[in-house]
C-alpha positions as CSV (number, residue, x, y, z in Angstrom):
1,X,18.9,2.3,7.9
2,X,16.2,4.3,9.7
3,X,13.8,2.7,12.1
4,X,10.9,1.3,10.2
5,X,7.4,1.1,11.7
6,X,6.5,-2.6,12.0
7,X,3.0,-3.7,10.9
8,X,2.3,-5.5,14.2
9,X,3.9,-6.2,17.5
10,X,6.6,-8.8,17.2
11,X,10.0,-9.7,18.7
12,X,13.0,-8.3,16.8
13,X,16.2,-10.0,17.8
14,X,19.4,-8.1,18.1
15,X,21.4,-9.6,15.3
16,X,22.9,-8.7,12.0
17,X,21.5,-9.5,8.6
18,X,20.2,-13.1,8.1
19,X,19.9,-15.1,4.9
20,X,16.4,-16.5,4.5
21,X,15.4,-19.2,2.0
22,X,12.1,-19.5,0.3
23,X,11.0,-23.1,1.2
24,X,9.2,-23.5,-2.1
25,X,11.7,-22.1,-4.7
26,X,14.9,-22.5,-2.8
27,X,15.9,-18.9,-3.6
28,X,17.5,-16.9,-0.8
29,X,17.5,-13.2,0.3
30,X,19.4,-11.4,3.1
31,X,17.1,-9.6,5.5
32,X,17.7,-7.1,8.4
33,X,16.5,-8.2,11.8
34,X,13.1,-6.3,11.6
35,X,12.3,-7.9,8.3
36,X,13.2,-11.4,9.7
37,X,10.8,-10.8,12.6
38,X,7.9,-9.9,10.2
39,X,8.8,-12.8,7.9
40,X,8.8,-15.2,10.8
41,X,5.3,-14.1,11.8
42,X,3.9,-14.4,8.3
43,X,5.3,-17.9,7.9
44,X,4.5,-19.0,11.4
45,X,0.8,-18.0,11.0
46,X,0.5,-20.0,7.8
47,X,2.5,-23.0,9.1
48,X,0.4,-23.2,12.3
49,X,-2.8,-23.4,10.3
50,X,-1.3,-25.9,7.8
51,X,-0.4,-28.2,10.7
52,X,-3.8,-27.8,12.4
53,X,-2.3,-26.0,15.4
54,X,-4.1,-22.7,15.1
55,X,-6.3,-20.7,12.8
56,X,-4.3,-18.4,10.7
57,X,-4.7,-14.7,11.4
58,X,-5.0,-13.6,7.7
59,X,-5.4,-9.9,8.6
60,X,-2.0,-10.1,10.3
61,X,-0.5,-12.0,7.3
62,X,-1.8,-9.3,4.9
63,X,-0.3,-6.5,7.0
64,X,3.0,-8.3,7.0
65,X,2.9,-8.8,3.2
66,X,1.9,-5.2,2.6
67,X,4.9,-4.1,4.9
68,X,7.2,-6.3,2.8
69,X,5.9,-4.9,-0.5
70,X,6.6,-1.3,0.8
71,X,9.9,-1.7,2.6
72,X,11.5,-4.9,1.1
73,X,10.0,-5.2,-2.5
74,X,12.9,-7.3,-3.8
75,X,12.7,-9.6,-0.8
76,X,8.9,-9.8,-1.2
77,X,9.4,-11.1,-4.8
78,X,12.0,-13.7,-3.7
79,X,10.5,-14.9,-0.5
80,X,6.8,-14.3,-0.4
81,X,5.4,-13.9,-3.9
């Protein structure tokens, strides 16, 4: 896999593929480390706002969702749609 340009600055851990589960549907999808990092930011932004910890940066979430739609369309449908 070639190096993909990330939509924003985030920490990509040096690890192999990780299975991620949609907390609402229970469906799972295996993601590479860069996609896990983007997914974690998207979900973290929304969760922080839901818990009243911080205001969600919706521009950042939108960039992450657009990135998923381009580079991981199947994962987008399973995990984020």
